[in-house]
PLY file of the C-alpha trace (Angstrom):
ply
format ascii 1.0
element vertex 463
property float x
property float y
property float z
element edge 462
property int vertex1
property int vertex2
end_header
7.96 -1.55 120.83
11.06 0.83 118.38
11.02 0.56 114.90
12.37 -2.90 113.17
15.74 -3.40 112.06
16.42 -6.35 110.38
20.08 -7.22 110.04
20.62 -9.86 107.26
24.35 -12.20 108.61
25.37 -13.54 111.90
29.18 -12.36 111.26
32.40 -10.35 112.97
30.42 -6.98 111.73
27.04 -8.13 113.10
27.75 -8.34 116.12
29.76 -5.38 116.52
26.52 -3.11 114.95
24.29 -5.12 117.43
26.19 -4.45 120.35
26.84 -0.68 119.84
22.54 -0.32 119.60
22.52 -2.32 123.17
20.08 0.15 125.15
18.34 1.72 121.95
15.05 1.46 121.35
15.41 -0.36 118.05
13.90 -3.99 118.21
16.89 -5.95 116.28
16.53 -9.35 114.49
19.57 -11.22 113.13
19.07 -13.55 110.45
21.92 -15.75 110.26
22.18 -18.98 107.91
24.80 -20.83 110.04
24.01 -22.94 113.11
25.96 -21.43 115.34
26.20 -18.41 117.20
28.60 -15.69 115.87
31.65 -16.47 116.06
35.53 -15.36 115.64
36.58 -16.57 112.07
39.92 -14.92 112.10
41.20 -17.62 114.71
39.65 -20.55 112.39
43.17 -21.55 111.99
43.77 -21.18 115.66
40.93 -24.01 116.11
42.23 -25.88 113.02
45.82 -25.53 114.83
44.72 -26.92 118.25
45.42 -23.62 119.99
41.59 -22.83 120.84
38.61 -24.88 121.35
35.80 -23.97 118.95
33.85 -22.84 121.50
36.31 -20.18 122.80
35.87 -18.40 119.22
32.46 -17.35 120.28
31.77 -13.89 120.37
28.28 -13.54 122.34
26.23 -16.38 123.19
22.36 -17.33 122.63
21.77 -16.27 125.97
23.51 -12.79 125.42
21.69 -11.83 122.20
18.18 -13.40 124.65
18.98 -11.19 127.58
19.34 -7.69 125.64
16.38 -8.49 123.73
17.80 -9.55 119.77
15.80 -11.98 118.44
18.63 -14.40 117.03
17.75 -16.92 114.51
20.15 -19.37 113.44
19.90 -21.68 110.70
17.65 -19.22 108.66
18.51 -18.05 105.08
17.06 -15.41 103.49
15.86 -15.73 99.46
14.74 -11.95 99.20
14.33 -9.01 100.14
10.60 -6.80 99.22
11.60 -3.23 99.21
7.76 -1.89 98.28
6.71 -3.95 101.40
9.44 -2.84 103.61
9.92 -7.05 104.09
12.71 -9.79 104.28
11.43 -13.18 102.78
12.78 -16.32 104.40
13.36 -19.52 101.80
9.53 -21.27 102.66
8.07 -18.08 102.26
7.81 -16.52 105.87
8.20 -12.79 105.90
10.04 -10.65 108.41
9.15 -6.97 108.38
11.31 -4.15 108.52
11.82 -0.68 108.82
15.82 -0.76 108.56
17.07 -3.09 106.81
21.03 -4.00 107.22
23.18 -6.49 104.91
25.92 -7.56 106.84
26.53 -11.11 104.09
29.97 -11.00 104.11
32.01 -12.48 101.05
31.35 -15.91 100.07
34.11 -18.20 98.62
34.81 -19.30 94.57
36.73 -21.98 93.45
39.54 -21.73 91.50
39.73 -23.04 88.18
41.01 -26.57 88.55
39.23 -29.03 86.60
38.49 -32.31 88.94
37.85 -30.12 92.01
33.95 -31.04 91.22
32.74 -34.28 90.13
29.98 -35.01 87.73
27.32 -34.90 90.29
28.14 -31.94 91.02
29.60 -31.81 94.75
33.42 -31.64 95.37
36.02 -34.30 95.22
36.25 -35.68 98.70
40.24 -34.52 99.14
38.92 -31.16 98.51
38.51 -28.75 101.68
36.99 -24.81 101.32
38.19 -22.94 104.45
35.98 -20.27 105.40
33.19 -21.57 108.02
33.62 -22.73 111.40
31.95 -25.89 109.84
34.43 -26.05 107.32
37.12 -25.79 110.05
35.68 -29.30 111.66
35.52 -30.64 108.44
39.07 -30.18 107.60
39.77 -30.99 111.24
38.42 -34.36 110.85
40.26 -35.42 107.34
43.90 -34.30 109.17
43.52 -37.54 111.11
43.80 -39.63 108.01
45.77 -37.57 105.41
49.48 -36.67 106.30
50.01 -34.23 102.88
48.18 -31.24 102.33
48.37 -28.46 99.33
46.94 -25.18 100.38
45.85 -23.62 97.35
46.25 -19.36 97.92
49.30 -17.38 99.21
47.07 -14.81 101.05
46.93 -14.36 104.68
44.21 -16.56 105.06
46.26 -19.23 103.42
49.66 -18.77 105.49
47.65 -19.23 108.34
46.50 -22.74 107.12
49.17 -23.84 106.47
50.65 -23.08 109.19
48.35 -24.77 111.41
48.43 -27.91 109.29
51.91 -27.91 109.79
51.94 -27.36 113.40
49.45 -30.46 113.44
52.41 -32.60 111.68
50.89 -32.79 107.98
53.38 -32.22 104.98
52.21 -28.93 103.60
53.23 -27.09 100.60
50.99 -24.04 99.43
50.74 -22.53 95.80
50.25 -19.15 94.98
49.38 -17.95 91.26
51.61 -14.46 92.04
54.83 -14.08 91.87
55.06 -14.07 95.75
53.12 -14.66 98.83
51.14 -11.97 99.63
51.29 -9.93 97.03
48.40 -7.80 97.34
49.89 -6.83 100.93
53.81 -6.95 100.76
56.27 -6.48 97.45
58.61 -8.97 96.29
61.02 -9.08 98.94
59.02 -8.93 102.17
57.37 -11.91 99.95
60.57 -13.72 99.71
60.84 -13.71 103.59
57.56 -15.15 103.97
58.41 -17.82 102.24
61.82 -18.53 103.20
60.50 -18.56 107.08
57.86 -20.96 105.92
61.04 -22.95 103.95
62.52 -22.82 107.30
59.65 -24.58 108.95
59.26 -27.03 106.67
56.83 -25.79 104.53
57.57 -25.81 101.11
56.39 -22.60 98.54
55.38 -22.90 94.93
55.07 -19.24 93.53
54.20 -18.32 90.56
52.79 -21.48 89.59
49.06 -22.70 89.22
47.07 -25.12 89.84
45.29 -26.88 87.09
43.89 -29.62 87.28
43.17 -32.54 90.30
43.97 -36.03 89.16
42.02 -38.91 91.49
44.36 -41.56 93.02
42.75 -44.86 93.62
44.69 -45.73 96.00
43.37 -42.94 97.64
44.75 -38.76 97.60
44.92 -37.18 94.51
48.09 -35.63 92.63
47.23 -32.02 92.09
48.88 -30.77 88.51
50.71 -27.31 88.55
50.65 -25.11 84.96
54.37 -25.71 85.03
53.87 -29.75 84.45
54.49 -30.49 88.16
52.56 -32.37 90.25
52.09 -32.64 93.77
51.13 -35.67 95.47
48.16 -35.23 98.43
46.04 -36.46 100.54
44.41 -32.70 100.92
43.79 -29.90 99.15
42.66 -26.69 100.87
40.92 -23.74 99.06
41.68 -20.58 100.49
42.10 -18.23 97.36
39.08 -16.69 95.80
36.37 -14.93 97.97
33.94 -12.34 96.38
31.68 -10.41 98.45
27.94 -11.89 98.40
25.71 -9.77 96.96
23.16 -11.84 95.17
20.65 -10.67 97.53
21.07 -6.97 96.81
21.38 -7.22 93.31
17.87 -9.23 93.31
16.58 -6.66 95.32
17.25 -4.14 92.44
19.67 -1.80 94.82
23.28 -0.88 93.04
26.02 -3.30 93.57
29.74 -2.36 92.37
31.63 -5.71 93.55
30.02 -4.69 96.90
26.55 -2.98 97.78
27.43 0.86 96.81
26.88 2.88 100.46
27.10 6.40 101.19
29.22 8.10 104.38
26.41 6.61 106.49
26.77 3.24 104.98
23.47 3.53 103.53
22.45 1.85 99.98
22.67 4.49 97.59
19.49 2.95 95.75
17.34 3.18 98.98
18.12 4.86 102.09
16.13 2.02 104.38
19.04 -0.48 103.34
22.52 -0.27 104.70
25.84 -2.67 103.87
28.71 -3.30 105.99
31.75 -5.24 106.31
32.96 -7.13 103.00
29.46 -6.80 101.14
29.82 -3.02 101.11
31.18 -1.08 99.00
32.50 2.54 99.74
34.07 5.03 97.39
34.86 1.66 94.94
36.64 -0.05 97.82
35.38 -3.45 99.80
37.04 -3.93 102.86
37.92 -7.36 103.24
39.50 -6.90 106.77
37.85 -6.96 110.24
38.79 -3.61 111.60
37.20 -1.66 108.43
34.16 -3.80 109.33
34.02 -3.31 112.87
34.75 0.62 111.89
31.84 0.67 109.63
29.67 -0.91 112.32
30.46 1.20 114.75
29.53 4.54 112.53
26.32 3.03 111.48
25.37 1.83 114.92
25.60 5.69 115.76
23.89 6.50 113.00
20.81 4.51 114.02
21.21 5.99 117.36
20.54 9.45 116.32
23.70 10.61 116.04
26.00 12.52 113.68
28.52 10.28 112.36
29.86 9.19 108.99
32.51 6.47 107.58
35.53 7.89 105.56
36.70 4.81 104.74
39.97 5.55 106.48
40.98 2.71 109.01
42.69 -0.36 107.13
44.62 -2.92 109.13
45.55 -6.29 108.83
47.58 -8.87 110.75
48.62 -11.98 110.00
47.88 -14.80 112.91
50.49 -17.85 112.02
52.50 -19.46 114.50
56.12 -18.47 113.56
54.92 -15.94 111.10
54.25 -12.29 111.90
52.66 -9.46 109.52
51.05 -6.40 109.80
49.78 -4.26 107.06
48.43 -0.80 107.23
46.61 0.56 104.12
47.37 -0.29 100.91
52.06 -0.28 100.60
51.77 -2.20 97.35
49.35 0.52 95.91
49.79 4.02 98.03
51.64 6.88 96.10
55.02 8.40 98.41
58.38 8.13 99.13
59.09 4.84 100.10
61.90 4.15 103.23
62.34 0.29 103.68
64.45 -1.59 105.83
65.31 -5.54 104.44
67.74 -8.08 106.48
66.97 -11.44 105.39
69.31 -13.20 107.43
67.03 -12.59 110.62
63.76 -12.48 108.56
62.65 -8.91 108.93
61.10 -6.76 106.45
59.79 -3.04 106.72
58.19 -0.78 104.65
56.68 2.70 104.97
54.90 4.76 102.22
55.35 8.43 103.14
53.73 11.68 102.23
53.61 14.64 103.26
55.52 13.63 106.08
52.92 11.43 106.95
52.51 7.74 106.92
50.06 6.34 104.29
50.88 2.99 103.95
53.16 -0.26 106.12
53.77 -3.78 105.55
55.77 -4.92 108.48
57.33 -8.52 107.98
58.95 -10.74 110.83
59.36 -8.16 113.48
56.38 -5.92 115.09
58.33 -4.50 117.85
57.29 -1.13 116.64
53.76 -2.03 115.18
51.57 -0.15 117.53
53.68 3.28 117.61
53.35 3.21 113.75
49.62 2.27 114.02
49.64 5.07 116.19
51.44 7.41 114.09
49.08 5.89 110.70
45.83 6.53 112.38
46.52 9.78 113.65
48.01 11.17 110.74
51.13 12.34 112.16
53.37 14.84 110.33
57.07 12.38 110.90
60.67 14.81 110.91
62.79 13.64 108.01
64.68 11.23 110.01
61.67 9.75 112.05
60.40 7.15 108.95
63.96 5.96 109.24
64.36 5.35 112.91
60.90 3.84 113.16
61.96 0.83 110.84
65.84 0.32 112.68
65.99 -2.57 114.58
65.03 -1.84 118.80
68.21 -2.08 120.59
69.22 -5.87 121.94
70.45 -4.72 125.46
66.58 -2.48 125.74
65.18 -3.99 128.89
61.24 -4.87 127.73
60.39 -3.88 131.63
61.05 -0.50 130.91
59.63 0.06 128.18
55.99 1.57 129.49
52.94 2.35 126.38
51.36 5.35 127.18
47.82 5.70 127.92
47.16 6.54 124.35
49.44 3.91 122.37
46.52 1.63 120.71
47.39 -2.16 121.44
44.65 -3.47 119.49
44.29 -2.89 116.22
41.08 -4.35 115.16
39.10 -2.89 117.54
41.09 0.07 118.21
41.90 0.04 121.59
44.66 2.18 123.67
46.78 0.93 126.54
44.67 3.37 128.70
41.32 1.77 128.16
42.64 -1.66 128.58
44.26 -0.83 132.10
40.95 1.19 133.60
39.55 -2.89 133.21
39.26 -5.26 136.27
40.43 -8.35 134.63
41.28 -9.94 130.96
37.32 -11.04 130.72
36.11 -7.27 131.77
38.66 -6.18 128.85
37.31 -8.48 126.44
33.83 -7.71 127.60
33.74 -3.30 127.73
37.18 -3.21 124.91
36.36 -6.14 122.69
40.20 -6.35 122.28
41.79 -9.57 121.93
38.93 -10.72 120.32
39.78 -9.72 116.56
42.81 -11.35 115.16
44.74 -12.36 118.88
47.49 -10.60 118.42
47.43 -8.57 121.26
46.65 -11.29 123.78
50.40 -11.20 125.40
50.27 -6.89 125.34
46.73 -7.21 126.83
47.48 -9.07 129.92
51.05 -7.55 130.37
49.18 -4.43 130.75
46.74 -5.94 133.04
49.43 -7.48 135.28
51.18 -4.32 135.49
48.44 -2.14 136.49
46.69 -4.71 139.18
0 1
1 2
2 3
3 4
4 5
5 6
6 7
7 8
8 9
9 10
10 11
11 12
12 13
13 14
14 15
15 16
16 17
17 18
18 19
19 20
20 21
21 22
22 23
23 24
24 25
25 26
26 27
27 28
28 29
29 30
30 31
31 32
32 33
33 34
34 35
35 36
36 37
37 38
38 39
39 40
40 41
41 42
42 43
43 44
44 45
45 46
46 47
47 48
48 49
49 50
50 51
51 52
52 53
53 54
54 55
55 56
56 57
57 58
58 59
59 60
60 61
61 62
62 63
63 64
64 65
65 66
66 67
67 68
68 69
69 70
70 71
71 72
72 73
73 74
74 75
75 76
76 77
77 78
78 79
79 80
80 81
81 82
82 83
83 84
84 85
85 86
86 87
87 88
88 89
89 90
90 91
91 92
92 93
93 94
94 95
95 96
96 97
97 98
98 99
99 100
100 101
101 102
102 103
103 104
104 105
105 106
106 107
107 108
108 109
109 110
110 111
111 112
112 113
113 114
114 115
115 116
116 117
117 118
118 119
119 120
120 121
121 122
122 123
123 124
124 125
125 126
126 127
127 128
128 129
129 130
130 131
131 132
132 133
133 134
134 135
135 136
136 137
137 138
138 139
139 140
140 141
141 142
142 143
143 144
144 145
145 146
146 147
147 148
148 149
149 150
150 151
151 152
152 153
153 154
154 155
155 156
156 157
157 158
158 159
159 160
160 161
161 162
162 163
163 164
164 165
165 166
166 167
167 168
168 169
169 170
170 171
171 172
172 173
173 174
174 175
175 176
176 177
177 178
178 179
179 180
180 181
181 182
182 183
183 184
184 185
185 186
186 187
187 188
188 189
189 190
190 191
191 192
192 193
193 194
194 195
195 196
196 197
197 198
198 199
199 200
200 201
201 202
202 203
203 204
204 205
205 206
206 207
207 208
208 209
209 210
210 211
211 212
212 213
213 214
214 215
215 216
216 217
217 218
218 219
219 220
220 221
221 222
222 223
223 224
224 225
225 226
226 227
227 228
228 229
229 230
230 231
231 232
232 233
233 234
234 235
235 236
236 237
237 238
238 239
239 240
240 241
241 242
242 243
243 244
244 245
245 246
246 247
247 248
248 249
249 250
250 251
251 252
252 253
253 254
254 255
255 256
256 257
257 258
258 259
259 260
260 261
261 262
262 263
263 264
264 265
265 266
266 267
267 268
268 269
269 270
270 271
271 272
272 273
273 274
274 275
275 276
276 277
277 278
278 279
279 280
280 281
281 282
282 283
283 284
284 285
285 286
286 287
287 288
288 289
289 290
290 291
291 292
292 293
293 294
294 295
295 296
296 297
297 298
298 299
299 300
300 301
301 302
302 303
303 304
304 305
305 306
306 307
307 308
308 309
309 310
310 311
311 312
312 313
313 314
314 315
315 316
316 317
317 318
318 319
319 320
320 321
321 322
322 323
323 324
324 325
325 326
326 327
327 328
328 329
329 330
330 331
331 332
332 333
333 334
334 335
335 336
336 337
337 338
338 339
339 340
340 341
341 342
342 343
343 344
344 345
345 346
346 347
347 348
348 349
349 350
350 351
351 352
352 353
353 354
354 355
355 356
356 357
357 358
358 359
359 360
360 361
361 362
362 363
363 364
364 365
365 366
366 367
367 368
368 369
369 370
370 371
371 372
372 373
373 374
374 375
375 376
376 377
377 378
378 379
379 380
380 381
381 382
382 383
383 384
384 385
385 386
386 387
387 388
388 389
389 390
390 391
391 392
392 393
393 394
394 395
395 396
396 397
397 398
398 399
399 400
400 401
401 402
402 403
403 404
404 405
405 406
406 407
407 408
408 409
409 410
410 411
411 412
412 413
413 414
414 415
415 416
416 417
417 418
418 419
419 420
420 421
421 422
422 423
423 424
424 425
425 426
426 427
427 428
428 429
429 430
430 431
431 432
432 433
433 434
434 435
435 436
436 437
437 438
438 439
439 440
440 441
441 442
442 443
443 444
444 445
445 446
446 447
447 448
448 449
449 450
450 451
451 452
452 453
453 454
454 455
455 456
456 457
457 458
458 459
459 460
460 461
461 462
């Protein structure tokens, strides 16, 4: 038997790591708190909307883990890490030995400071629903049948996805965001305003620059959610999507260095203990935590190579986020609200489009695209490669597509990236025999789902 690798956490980063170690001499054990096989958290809002069945989110089944000799233990909670004995201590006292340990514990939700969310007995008010896991999604799905009004607290990527899913289900939905505009961490005020207009056009009211401060239960059912401007929103459901932090309690108790996340080096090893690694939302590399799937998957790929004995390192370069919600289109590359450089932007509130590039030294260092993602593949490719652009090229990239352009005449080159989450090119898709084969071999479409139509069209054209 090979050396023992224990992975704490059964999320998307953990699965990608295990996939990268198939065929290696490592004896892998995965300890997951949840009772379900690993699934795609990005598409939870699609389950809530009714566009996906819960089973469709499963990334790898229990049978897959068994077939590849991976010991997947569901419903298993880790209490401590005994670094001296090189053992993981489970709740109940059982111990699991390791030669290398990977922390892939993700992030945990934090409750916003709203009085009345928690009842005197320590439980959440029955109208309140966190939205982070499949169990959360199922509880909210059941509650929707009895509630016709909802307030989503949080105007970030997850909040907008949930708001649209509820609205599609016929629920009167409102969004409360404490920042001055939606997606404040990803887009500028112009982009946020276009998103707010789109939501209002789709029937969802937005309260930006306002914070929820108190929940008032109603004897007749439902509750009133008071904002700091004095306004009260009557609702049946309060959905919490704002607030989350890296899950680092286990690492702290083990004495590892933690700065927001578990501090790791370029091999994703803890700077405190080289036998322990961290990937995904719980890891801090160069002072940054990821929060998104593409960098977490990139970390998992790098760590898998390191554990296979290959030369590999993580430089923290890849950061791509997509909003998957009916009627809303957003793509964010890098940190467009913080990156330094020359800003090139084009906005058309009439059509609901706002595009922003940050260019430094001729290279795209960040971008935010709202409402029109027709150029996202090309822009992502240029961003990833660090291609130096001519003076006129950034503006040309943001110009609208010609309305008389025949989409059938557009042929993506093999090197064009079509799946930002998994970094899959058009050529890699064309090399696959079928849609299922593509999902299995490349993992395209298993992230945010934004590339599904492109992948299907490429496979159809090459058939």
